[in-house]
Wavefront OBJ file of the C-alpha trace (Angstrom):
o trace
v -254.908 88.685 94.994
v -252.327 85.957 94.375
v -250.406 84.330 97.190
v -247.551 81.906 96.573
v -247.556 79.177 99.211
v -244.307 79.302 101.143
v -244.034 75.620 102.059
v -241.159 73.721 100.510
v -241.803 71.594 97.423
v -242.070 67.896 98.042
v -244.122 64.776 97.723
v -247.843 65.044 98.280
v -248.914 62.561 100.932
v -250.522 59.386 99.616
v -254.188 59.000 100.412
v -255.769 55.949 102.001
v -259.134 54.657 100.792
v -261.054 55.582 103.926
v -260.461 59.286 103.338
v -262.343 59.441 100.024
v -265.824 59.001 101.407
v -268.439 61.731 101.630
v -269.936 59.948 104.626
v -269.254 56.633 106.363
v -269.869 53.847 103.848
v -270.421 56.197 100.887
v -267.615 56.589 98.373
v -267.157 60.130 97.092
v -268.534 60.376 93.558
v -266.111 62.123 91.196
v -267.105 62.928 87.615
v -264.098 63.366 85.299
v -264.636 65.021 81.909
v -262.091 64.447 79.150
v -261.138 67.298 76.801
v -262.816 67.237 73.371
v -260.747 67.146 70.182
v -263.388 67.127 67.410
v -265.923 69.773 68.439
v -264.488 72.268 65.918
v -266.075 70.227 63.127
v -269.588 71.647 62.968
v -270.249 70.257 59.484
v -271.721 66.779 60.149
v -270.328 65.461 56.859
v -266.793 66.422 57.908
v -267.274 65.217 61.484
v -268.511 61.839 60.262
v -265.560 61.316 57.913
v -263.340 58.345 58.659
v -260.318 60.497 59.521
v -262.173 62.561 62.132
v -263.982 59.549 63.557
v -260.590 57.903 64.126
v -259.413 60.953 66.074
v -262.608 60.943 68.111
v -262.310 57.332 69.196
v -259.035 57.976 71.046
v -259.967 57.010 74.592
v -259.488 59.883 77.119
v -256.401 58.301 78.620
v -255.654 61.124 81.076
v -258.930 60.998 82.981
v -259.048 57.193 82.725
v -255.670 57.029 84.446
v -256.871 59.370 87.191
v -260.059 57.337 87.585
v -257.999 54.197 88.202
v -256.012 55.946 90.937
v -259.169 57.318 92.554
v -260.741 53.849 92.561
v -257.688 52.491 94.352
v -258.204 55.169 96.992
v -261.870 54.307 97.521
v -263.602 57.003 95.447
v -266.314 56.274 92.872
v -265.235 57.908 89.596
v -267.197 58.131 86.373
v -265.971 59.225 82.944
v -267.564 61.579 80.425
v -266.034 61.634 76.937
v -267.008 64.882 75.214
v -266.025 63.491 71.809
v -268.594 60.705 72.117
v -271.129 63.152 73.494
v -270.515 65.458 70.530
v -271.471 62.735 68.075
v -274.632 62.041 70.063
v -275.403 65.745 69.812
v -274.723 65.897 66.058
v -276.939 62.899 65.410
v -279.796 64.071 67.618
v -282.850 64.907 65.472
v -283.459 68.587 64.914
v -280.133 69.752 66.327
v -278.058 72.393 64.526
v -274.364 72.162 65.276
v -272.885 75.048 67.233
v -270.659 75.091 70.258
v -273.076 77.337 72.128
v -275.828 74.777 71.772
v -273.420 71.913 72.420
v -272.334 73.569 75.647
v -275.921 73.576 76.889
v -276.388 70.029 75.620
v -273.395 68.828 77.655
v -274.533 70.687 80.760
v -277.952 69.065 80.513
v -276.360 65.628 80.141
v -274.005 66.177 83.080
v -276.873 67.432 85.207
v -278.465 63.987 84.973
v -275.472 62.389 86.692
v -274.880 62.048 90.418
v -271.515 63.353 91.606
v -269.936 65.192 94.523
v -266.973 66.647 92.610
v -266.685 67.653 88.953
v -263.276 67.607 87.262
v -262.311 68.811 83.778
v -259.139 67.937 81.929
v -258.016 70.600 79.462
v -256.104 71.150 76.241
v -255.468 74.463 74.505
v -257.776 73.991 71.494
v -260.978 73.345 73.454
v -260.227 75.359 76.606
v -262.917 77.997 75.887
v -265.548 75.264 75.590
v -264.350 73.568 78.785
v -264.655 76.842 80.690
v -268.143 77.515 79.354
v -269.379 74.051 80.315
v -267.923 74.504 83.805
v -269.702 77.842 84.146
v -273.057 76.303 83.265
v -272.469 73.448 85.686
v -271.639 75.835 88.537
v -274.974 77.553 87.960
v -276.760 74.198 87.988
v -274.773 72.699 90.887
v -273.425 75.640 92.924
v -272.348 73.415 95.812
v -270.228 71.037 93.722
v -266.479 71.817 93.667
v -265.139 72.294 90.132
v -261.552 71.202 89.518
v -259.506 71.870 86.394
v -256.374 70.020 85.322
v -254.412 69.053 82.251
v -251.824 70.866 80.118
v -253.681 74.113 79.427
v -255.099 74.803 82.882
v -251.711 73.974 84.407
v -249.910 76.816 82.619
v -252.665 79.461 82.815
v -253.887 78.570 86.299
v -253.750 81.996 87.928
v -255.292 84.035 85.068
v -257.992 81.379 84.680
v -258.985 81.597 88.332
v -258.881 85.393 88.270
v -261.162 85.573 85.236
v -263.514 82.703 86.086
v -264.552 82.561 89.754
v -266.541 79.349 89.271
v -263.281 77.374 88.964
v -262.465 76.301 92.510
v -259.137 74.485 92.172
v -256.606 73.782 89.429
v -254.353 70.737 89.667
v -251.075 71.475 87.917
v -248.919 68.921 86.151
v -249.006 65.210 86.943
v -252.097 64.559 89.036
v -252.054 60.874 90.027
v -250.833 61.734 93.540
v -252.151 65.287 93.845
v -255.776 64.626 92.893
v -256.455 61.869 95.481
v -255.035 64.125 98.196
v -257.249 66.986 97.035
v -260.349 64.775 96.882
v -259.592 63.532 100.399
v -259.422 67.117 101.653
v -262.757 67.898 99.976
v -264.341 64.779 101.474
v -263.203 65.695 104.975
v -263.941 69.392 104.662
v -260.291 70.250 105.305
v -258.407 73.053 103.591
v -255.997 71.950 100.824
v -253.209 74.148 102.152
v -250.677 71.344 102.531
v -251.152 69.886 99.061
v -248.471 70.597 96.478
v -249.223 71.110 92.798
v -252.531 72.978 93.146
v -253.819 76.516 92.761
v -256.853 77.176 94.936
v -259.015 79.809 96.574
v -258.666 80.756 100.208
v -261.384 83.269 100.887
v -260.728 86.114 98.466
v -257.178 85.017 97.759
v -255.800 82.793 95.006
v -253.055 80.605 96.456
v -250.491 78.874 94.260
v -248.909 75.970 96.142
v -245.405 74.778 95.220
v -245.106 72.318 92.360
v -245.580 68.676 93.252
v -242.679 66.348 92.638
v -242.897 64.314 89.441
v -243.986 60.724 89.849
v -240.778 58.734 89.940
v -242.238 55.222 89.703
v -244.640 55.154 86.763
v -245.078 51.394 87.200
v -247.028 52.189 90.380
v -249.782 53.860 88.343
v -252.498 51.262 87.670
v -253.936 50.365 84.285
v -256.339 53.106 83.168
v -259.915 52.407 84.248
v -261.007 51.137 80.837
v -263.903 49.300 82.474
v -265.497 52.739 82.979
v -265.327 53.343 79.229
v -267.646 50.828 77.524
v -266.990 52.385 74.097
v -263.496 50.889 74.166
v -264.740 47.668 72.595
v -265.603 49.628 69.444
v -262.146 51.210 69.133
v -259.522 50.213 66.592
v -256.696 50.933 69.014
v -256.070 51.701 72.678
v -253.797 54.415 74.114
v -251.355 53.282 76.799
v -248.808 55.428 78.550
v -245.249 54.312 77.890
v -243.552 56.998 79.935
v -243.230 60.735 80.486
v -240.878 63.629 80.078
v -238.911 65.090 77.170
v -235.444 66.357 78.176
v -235.172 68.758 75.229
v -236.029 72.463 75.291
v -237.613 73.453 71.963
v -238.720 77.072 72.270
v -242.255 76.499 70.929
v -243.155 73.351 72.897
v -245.239 73.149 76.072
v -245.343 69.425 76.840
v -241.704 69.230 77.915
v -242.394 71.647 80.773
v -245.647 69.894 81.796
v -243.629 66.790 82.713
v -240.725 68.942 83.965
v -238.283 67.533 81.365
v -237.788 64.483 83.583
v -237.455 61.496 81.236
v -239.043 58.330 82.616
v -240.166 55.019 81.116
v -242.399 52.292 82.437
v -240.750 48.891 82.606
v -241.236 46.533 79.642
v -242.903 44.063 81.998
v -245.553 46.596 83.030
v -246.341 47.746 79.500
v -246.507 44.222 78.089
v -248.717 43.077 80.966
v -251.110 45.951 80.272
v -251.141 45.193 76.545
v -251.990 41.573 77.295
v -254.754 42.575 79.678
v -256.329 44.867 77.082
v -256.048 42.188 74.411
v -257.550 39.481 76.607
v -260.360 41.730 77.870
v -261.261 43.744 74.778
v -259.743 41.825 71.876
v -257.619 44.804 70.783
v -253.960 44.344 69.825
v -253.092 47.801 68.448
v -251.793 50.465 70.840
v -250.918 54.139 70.807
v -247.931 54.059 73.165
v -247.791 57.554 74.601
v -244.508 59.250 75.390
v -243.301 62.632 74.149
v -239.895 61.219 73.255
v -239.756 57.436 73.616
v -236.383 56.850 71.935
v -234.175 59.114 74.074
v -232.722 56.132 75.969
v -231.601 53.704 73.267
v -230.760 50.879 75.665
v -234.210 50.906 77.253
v -235.986 51.156 73.899
v -234.121 48.107 72.636
v -234.900 46.275 75.880
v -238.612 46.986 75.449
v -238.606 45.816 71.831
v -236.654 42.661 72.620
v -239.056 41.881 75.476
v -242.035 42.210 73.123
v -240.339 40.016 70.515
v -239.481 37.410 73.158
v -243.156 36.960 74.058
v -243.865 35.542 70.612
v -247.153 37.441 70.744
v -248.319 39.890 68.105
v -248.875 43.450 69.254
v -248.963 46.516 67.011
v -248.039 49.963 68.277
v -246.971 53.489 67.413
v -244.846 56.040 69.252
v -243.083 59.422 69.022
v -239.365 59.912 68.434
v -236.662 62.352 67.389
v -234.751 61.520 64.223
v -231.464 62.091 66.060
v -232.462 59.624 68.788
v -233.069 56.652 66.528
v -230.928 54.622 64.140
v -231.172 51.915 61.493
v -230.753 49.028 63.930
v -233.310 50.463 66.331
v -235.831 51.010 63.522
v -235.415 47.418 62.349
v -235.859 46.096 65.892
v -238.902 48.297 66.498
v -240.459 46.990 63.283
v -239.912 43.390 64.378
v -241.500 44.240 67.742
v -244.676 45.451 66.036
v -244.075 49.187 65.568
v -246.350 50.380 62.764
v -246.109 54.173 63.039
v -243.728 56.833 64.375
v -244.341 60.539 64.855
v -241.278 62.598 63.931
v -241.335 66.265 64.876
v -239.028 67.778 62.265
v -240.608 71.234 62.789
v -238.700 73.114 60.067
v -236.802 72.247 56.909
v -234.528 75.244 57.448
v -231.168 74.516 59.065
v -231.041 78.152 60.171
v -234.381 77.939 61.983
v -233.446 74.589 63.545
v -230.924 76.500 65.636
v -233.176 79.478 66.355
v -236.089 77.376 67.688
v -233.658 75.080 69.558
v -234.767 71.900 67.818
v -231.246 71.305 66.509
v -231.716 68.212 64.379
v -229.622 67.395 61.326
v -232.008 67.530 58.356
v -229.973 65.193 56.151
v -229.958 62.644 58.966
v -233.700 63.167 59.434
v -234.323 62.361 55.760
v -232.231 59.197 56.138
v -234.322 58.081 59.125
v -237.567 58.682 57.222
v -236.214 56.575 54.360
v -235.304 53.799 56.809
v -238.755 53.700 58.395
v -240.262 53.590 54.904
v -238.141 50.552 54.021
v -239.466 48.820 57.125
v -243.040 49.806 56.200
v -243.470 51.947 59.292
v -245.868 54.819 58.690
v -244.145 58.075 59.552
v -245.812 61.356 60.460
v -243.369 64.063 59.340
v -244.508 67.115 61.288
v -243.446 70.565 60.064
v -244.330 74.085 61.228
v -244.367 77.416 59.433
v -245.016 80.913 60.779
v -242.002 81.331 63.049
v -241.372 85.035 63.735
v -237.854 84.912 62.250
v -238.891 82.889 59.193
v -237.955 84.145 55.732
v -239.145 83.062 52.299
v -235.989 80.984 51.917
v -236.742 79.237 55.225
v -240.298 78.577 54.067
v -239.090 77.101 50.780
v -236.720 74.806 52.673
v -239.636 73.562 54.775
v -241.849 73.069 51.715
v -239.043 71.165 49.987
v -238.707 68.843 52.998
v -242.485 68.345 52.943
v -242.564 67.409 49.252
v -239.451 65.244 49.441
v -241.156 63.245 52.202
v -244.004 62.502 49.785
v -241.584 60.338 47.785
v -241.848 57.672 50.496
v -245.026 55.586 50.478
v -245.200 55.327 54.264
v -244.426 58.988 55.000
v -247.315 61.314 55.832
v -245.989 64.884 55.993
v -247.893 67.480 57.995
v -247.621 71.262 57.847
v -248.908 73.360 60.741
v -249.042 77.077 61.354
v -247.239 78.013 64.557
v -249.380 78.351 67.681
v -247.871 80.501 70.480
v -248.566 78.066 73.317
v -248.931 79.576 76.765
v -245.755 80.037 78.800
v -243.447 78.573 76.178
v -240.227 80.555 75.661
v -241.466 81.661 72.237
v -244.817 82.901 73.567
v -243.229 84.610 76.566
v -240.711 86.446 74.391
v -243.356 87.711 71.927
v -246.269 88.114 74.366
v -246.675 91.851 73.792
v -246.698 91.403 70.011
v -249.539 88.862 69.749
v -252.283 89.706 67.254
v -255.720 88.198 66.713
v -255.713 87.921 62.907
v -258.027 84.927 62.327
v -255.179 82.927 60.807
v -255.319 80.103 63.292
v -253.033 77.177 63.829
v -254.733 73.815 63.459
v -253.280 73.116 66.894
v -255.849 75.617 68.145
v -258.778 75.335 65.751
v -259.596 72.978 62.883
v -263.111 73.894 61.807
v -264.392 76.352 59.204
v -265.339 79.032 61.719
v -264.995 79.881 65.391
v -267.955 80.086 67.696
v -268.784 83.772 68.407
v -268.846 83.180 72.168
v -265.424 81.528 71.989
v -264.087 84.501 70.050
v -265.363 86.954 72.633
v -263.660 85.008 75.429
v -260.411 84.735 73.480
v -260.290 88.432 72.641
v -260.952 89.346 76.275
v -258.210 87.128 77.733
v -255.066 86.889 75.637
v -253.193 85.666 78.730
v -255.448 82.593 78.956
v -255.836 81.818 75.248
v -252.598 82.924 73.514
v -252.616 79.880 71.237
v -255.494 81.458 69.280
v -253.328 84.485 68.540
v -250.429 84.930 66.138
v -246.872 86.132 66.398
v -246.239 88.557 63.516
v -244.011 87.313 60.692
v -242.426 90.501 59.308
v -240.860 88.730 56.329
v -243.843 86.567 55.351
v -247.497 87.204 54.529
v -249.464 85.069 56.987
v -252.452 84.797 54.634
v -250.067 83.376 52.042
v -248.778 80.868 54.602
v -252.277 79.665 55.385
v -253.196 79.284 51.737
v -249.955 77.494 50.880
v -250.504 75.140 53.801
v -254.048 74.328 52.654
v -252.803 73.796 49.102
v -250.044 71.400 50.165
v -252.081 69.383 52.660
v -255.081 68.893 50.400
v -252.966 68.497 47.284
v -250.812 65.799 48.858
v -253.907 63.800 49.786
v -255.623 64.185 46.414
v -252.684 64.007 43.989
v -249.515 63.129 45.853
v -247.295 62.252 42.888
v -248.453 65.208 40.816
v -247.123 67.534 43.534
v -243.818 65.653 43.596
v -243.576 65.824 39.795
v -244.349 69.549 39.746
v -241.708 70.112 42.401
v -239.160 68.107 40.454
v -240.097 69.729 37.151
v -239.923 73.304 38.455
v -237.383 72.903 41.239
v -239.819 74.496 43.693
v -243.475 73.546 44.073
v -244.248 77.002 45.469
v -243.679 78.323 41.939
v -246.443 76.034 40.674
v -248.665 77.172 43.551
v -248.136 80.826 42.701
v -248.732 80.148 39.001
v -251.996 78.443 39.945
v -253.135 81.490 41.919
v -252.365 83.765 38.973
v -254.137 81.431 36.548
v -257.225 81.305 38.722
v -257.410 85.058 39.174
v -256.835 85.800 35.472
v -260.126 84.422 34.144
v -263.240 86.100 35.579
v -265.450 83.873 33.411
v -264.425 80.660 35.116
v -267.650 80.660 37.105
v -268.485 81.507 40.721
v -265.073 82.200 42.209
v -264.604 80.909 45.745
v -262.500 82.946 48.100
v -259.016 81.526 47.699
v -258.297 82.466 51.312
v -260.790 79.921 52.586
v -259.625 76.498 53.682
v -263.009 75.175 52.627
v -262.134 75.732 48.940
v -258.928 73.709 49.105
v -260.774 70.866 50.818
v -263.361 70.747 48.015
v -263.576 68.773 44.789
v -263.743 72.126 42.994
v -260.111 72.789 43.884
v -259.153 69.343 42.654
v -260.848 69.922 39.293
v -259.429 73.442 39.012
v -255.874 72.377 39.723
v -255.928 69.508 37.246
v -257.302 71.915 34.625
v -254.522 74.382 35.450
v -251.763 71.797 35.037
v -253.291 70.420 31.835
v -254.175 73.701 30.121
v -251.593 76.144 31.444
v -248.629 74.740 33.327
v -247.817 71.694 31.184
v -247.954 73.432 27.769
v -246.470 76.759 28.881
v -244.118 76.227 31.826
v -243.193 72.554 32.126
v -239.841 71.090 31.155
v -241.347 67.580 31.022
v -244.948 68.057 29.822
v -245.378 64.455 28.652
v -244.620 63.170 32.148
v -247.080 65.605 33.714
v -249.784 64.623 31.218
v -249.235 60.952 32.067
v -249.649 61.669 35.778
v -252.737 63.752 35.015
v -254.194 60.845 33.044
v -253.666 58.655 36.077
v -255.120 61.212 38.495
v -258.183 61.658 36.287
v -258.630 57.891 36.295
v -258.722 57.928 40.086
v -261.292 60.727 40.046
v -263.378 59.322 37.195
v -267.063 58.786 37.811
v -267.416 55.046 37.359
v -270.781 53.268 37.122
v -272.269 52.564 40.541
v -270.060 49.709 41.774
v -271.502 46.461 43.006
v -269.550 43.624 44.510
v -269.412 40.837 41.941
v -270.147 37.257 42.837
v -267.937 35.218 40.550
v -269.897 32.933 38.276
v -268.811 29.333 38.297
v -268.094 29.353 34.573
v -265.379 27.494 32.708
v -263.142 29.939 30.854
v -262.645 27.305 28.160
v -266.281 27.758 27.146
v -265.699 30.023 24.157
v -269.385 30.966 23.950
v -269.254 32.990 27.184
v -269.251 36.793 26.999
v -266.602 38.657 29.061
v -267.591 42.107 30.282
v -265.838 44.718 32.416
v -266.783 44.485 36.063
v -268.912 47.348 37.358
v -266.703 50.192 38.562
v -263.795 49.440 36.189
v -262.407 52.373 34.183
v -259.629 52.159 31.562
v -257.260 55.090 31.124
v -254.605 55.653 28.462
v -251.342 57.255 29.625
v -248.679 58.831 27.423
v -245.885 57.089 29.335
v -245.361 54.231 31.756
v -246.762 55.545 35.047
v -244.883 53.070 37.221
v -241.596 54.033 35.585
v -242.371 57.701 36.240
v -242.971 56.968 39.923
v -239.701 55.052 40.213
v -237.926 58.022 38.669
v -239.603 60.449 41.089
v -238.692 58.317 44.098
v -234.978 58.525 43.313
v -235.106 62.114 41.969
v -234.092 60.890 38.531
v -234.141 62.823 35.263
v -237.754 62.921 34.087
v -236.598 63.841 30.586
v -235.257 60.298 30.210
v -238.721 58.765 30.553
v -239.467 57.266 27.097
v -242.672 57.847 25.168
v -244.346 54.496 25.730
v -248.162 54.545 25.918
v -249.625 52.476 28.736
v -253.091 51.583 29.990
v -254.311 51.662 33.585
v -257.378 49.898 34.940
v -259.027 51.252 38.082
v -261.813 49.501 39.911
v -263.894 51.118 42.615
v -265.528 48.783 45.118
v -268.860 49.315 46.815
v -267.001 50.144 50.043
v -265.070 52.944 48.234
v -261.816 50.956 48.050
v -259.928 51.493 44.805
v -257.822 48.922 42.954
v -255.260 50.215 40.440
v -253.692 47.841 37.889
v -251.013 48.764 35.349
v -251.925 46.586 32.385
v -249.618 44.689 30.078
v -250.195 45.350 26.356
v -252.014 42.015 26.067
v -254.264 42.715 29.074
v -255.057 46.189 27.750
v -255.984 44.781 24.345
v -258.192 42.114 25.892
v -259.998 44.524 28.223
v -260.829 46.883 25.378
v -262.496 43.961 23.594
v -264.527 42.933 26.682
v -267.453 45.182 25.805
v -270.254 42.715 26.557
v -270.945 42.197 22.855
v -268.243 39.624 22.050
v -267.780 36.008 23.055
v -264.447 34.509 24.049
v -264.239 33.105 20.532
v -264.867 36.535 18.981
v -262.187 38.122 21.136
v -259.654 35.416 20.243
v -260.300 36.120 16.578
v -259.627 39.828 17.048
v -256.475 39.338 19.120
v -253.317 40.840 17.647
v -250.021 39.107 18.562
v -247.915 41.532 20.608
v -244.596 39.692 20.604
v -242.876 36.653 19.129
v -243.451 34.431 22.137
v -247.194 34.991 22.079
v -247.397 34.768 18.280
v -246.129 31.181 18.496
v -249.080 30.199 20.727
v -252.595 29.739 19.352
v -254.610 32.939 19.803
v -257.431 31.059 21.532
v -255.089 29.797 24.275
v -253.539 33.225 24.706
v -257.017 34.721 24.947
v -258.277 32.236 27.526
v -255.157 32.589 29.669
v -255.306 36.391 29.555
v -259.026 36.489 30.328
v -258.555 34.165 33.294
v -255.887 36.498 34.709
v -258.228 39.475 34.275
v -261.056 37.583 35.949
v -258.844 36.730 38.932
v -257.928 40.427 39.180
v -261.634 41.259 39.405
v -261.576 43.309 36.199
v -264.009 41.177 34.169
v -266.888 38.791 34.746
v -268.065 36.046 32.391
v -271.729 36.048 31.426
v -273.810 33.309 29.875
v -276.984 35.388 29.651
v -275.253 37.782 27.234
v -274.122 34.985 24.947
v -277.424 34.801 23.060
v -277.379 38.560 22.458
v -273.756 38.387 21.321
v -274.642 35.574 18.928
l 1 2 3 4 5 6 7 8 9 10 11 12 13 14 15 16 17 18 19 20 21 22 23 24 25 26 27 28 29 30 31 32 33 34 35 36 37 38 39 40 41 42 43 44 45 46 47 48 49 50 51 52 53 54 55 56 57 58 59 60 61 62 63 64 65 66 67 68 69 70 71 72 73 74 75 76 77 78 79 80 81 82 83 84 85 86 87 88 89 90 91 92 93 94 95 96 97 98 99 100 101 102 103 104 105 106 107 108 109 110 111 112 113 114 115 116 117 118 119 120 121 122 123 124 125 126 127 128 129 130 131 132 133 134 135 136 137 138 139 140 141 142 143 144 145 146 147 148 149 150 151 152 153 154 155 156 157 158 159 160 161 162 163 164 165 166 167 168 169 170 171 172 173 174 175 176 177 178 179 180 181 182 183 184 185 186 187 188 189 190 191 192 193 194 195 196 197 198 199 200 201 202 203 204 205 206 207 208 209 210 211 212 213 214 215 216 217 218 219 220 221 222 223 224 225 226 227 228 229 230 231 232 233 234 235 236 237 238 239 240 241 242 243 244 245 246 247 248 249 250 251 252 253 254 255 256 257 258 259 260 261 262 263 264 265 266 267 268 269 270 271 272 273 274 275 276 277 278 279 280 281 282 283 284 285 286 287 288 289 290 291 292 293 294 295 296 297 298 299 300 301 302 303 304 305 306 307 308 309 310 311 312 313 314 315 316 317 318 319 320 321 322 323 324 325 326 327 328 329 330 331 332 333 334 335 336 337 338 339 340 341 342 343 344 345 346 347 348 349 350 351 352 353 354 355 356 357 358 359 360 361 362 363 364 365 366 367 368 369 370 371 372 373 374 375 376 377 378 379 380 381 382 383 384 385 386 387 388 389 390 391 392 393 394 395 396 397 398 399 400 401 402 403 404 405 406 407 408 409 410 411 412 413 414 415 416 417 418 419 420 421 422 423 424 425 426 427 428 429 430 431 432 433 434 435 436 437 438 439 440 441 442 443 444 445 446 447 448 449 450 451 452 453 454 455 456 457 458 459 460 461 462 463 464 465 466 467 468 469 470 471 472 473 474 475 476 477 478 479 480 481 482 483 484 485 486 487 488 489 490 491 492 493 494 495 496 497 498 499 500 501 502 503 504 505 506 507 508 509 510 511 512 513 514 515 516 517 518 519 520 521 522 523 524 525 526 527 528 529 530 531 532 533 534 535 536 537 538 539 540 541 542 543 544 545 546 547 548 549 550 551 552 553 554 555 556 557 558 559 560 561 562 563 564 565 566 567 568 569 570 571 572 573 574 575 576 577 578 579 580 581 582 583 584 585 586 587 588 589 590 591 592 593 594 595 596 597 598 599 600 601 602 603 604 605 606 607 608 609 610 611 612 613 614 615 616 617 618 619 620 621 622 623 624 625 626 627 628 629 630 631 632 633 634 635 636 637 638 639 640 641 642 643 644 645 646 647 648 649 650 651 652 653 654 655 656 657 658 659 660 661 662 663 664 665 666 667 668 669 670 671 672 673 674 675 676 677 678 679 680 681 682 683 684 685 686 687 688 689 690 691 692 693 694 695 696 697 698 699 700 701 702 703 704 705 706 707 708 709 710 711 712 713 714 715 716 717 718
């Protein structure tokens, strides 16, 4: 039975340090568990990739902030990062990755710790796992109160407590004032009836207290308790909260309601002081400055940037913004203040859907802002969503076009997500009775190859708790098609960015090339073992990469393309990047005099030469400005690629002279031999002795790391 507390909303009383003790002299021990973000990746090879490792190292800022507040009040908090624990689990000898086993692994690890209260922060994607861990811990420690908090538990508090009796209390919304008051009540044995912002049990009843007031003075919140997180020293960046609250009302978004749409910013002095403290303590100068919508208040954004610039100190940071709440001057100032990345939620490339989902941004203006950030070398995440219930094929094409057009900017990183119906959002509430469990999951909810069977059983039993794992039907679009198109675009843009742009420009719509690829693949049953094209795993594989290049080369370019020569040139370049070079070794430059004509130049290990039908760099310039690809002249060019031992790749567009020289550096010719074979390529060079031209050109190639000079080969060459 649910009872709404009848007391009026208001501030939760602040807690003094003496109240957070389990007994006189003993601080109450509170274990806070951060929500995992990488446990979907059961394949160790995927989990250990650089991209996923970077996600995993994001310090659990929410529980670290709460730990700092609890310490101020006299409690003894400790932090458990489930991302770090997951890697320990994956690397443990003899373990086979599965969430069921990981759940038991976590419970066993937690059971070794001493604590009086156990708290779990929650997000929608890992909420089933959080609940299962809590259940195991209640069996192991039946007398320990279990508290949930965070975005997901806050919006599904009542159904969670009805379904899972081992959850004792849920703290809703901002918890820096609510949690200390709750811990004080637990320490004293008092009932939490006067505490706002919680949902709790009172005998057989579930009581939902009024919402707590938002925290007005964010400067009063101390620096997160990073000292409780020793792994921070190994991180590339540190998250710091810049402020809270987005005043907009997008129909699909849940974070605006979590912070009650009350826009607040910390003062520049507070943020800069915290950045300095982190730098001086941990040696880290790069920060993820967290705020749903930092740039809403232009005056305060400019004040922050100018304060950072005035310090004369170098900090690097990223943030989130709306394209209609930022301008050219602000972007330039942010860049000078150290901004290196901005997240732009564009959501849809359809002007019609912009109105329907209440995002309401001007798409032409958005493209202008992305271009401006690119000019200032600010990396831009361009986030788009497909799968809206009202979406048509024309809307989808508009979104795909915005995605591909963003690829024209070097510093833009477009994303495409399938819509997740997040709990209690206007979109989810409106379509709640229509939700279907169709296994076409948003990456907001699940990112791995498969769902854990126990998770699936929980999700199917409680749609009201886990709606984000469901789908809203799209009557005018095939959802399987959406998923496959998304996988194609995301993996294609990573593997051959400019080929996608060229195909889009050649055809007018890259979805036409995608559909032609599907038909081509299905038409030949003799192509070998045919992977299921519905599987994301295929599009993430090298097999897809090879297949798609073969499709463009053998089918699209000769049969469908308007500019086949341009496509072949890009394919030549892409094949060069994918070429299997000899095992690379880092070269120690020999201290040899290039004027010694008896030395033998040889290509450095890992160098591959590729002939292109046209000037690749000119093609890219044309694609950037949406120029006429038919005007690209037939001018053969040579590219040199060099793979380093650390997997870095150098790409050099060679001049005709450099290309000629490199082709002669086969390890069988001396400098003198090469000079004798050199063909003058223009009048200026023909007026200079070939030997001087050769030595100058070889020295340039050596400085570029493309050749090494060998004395031990000279005798063989002679």
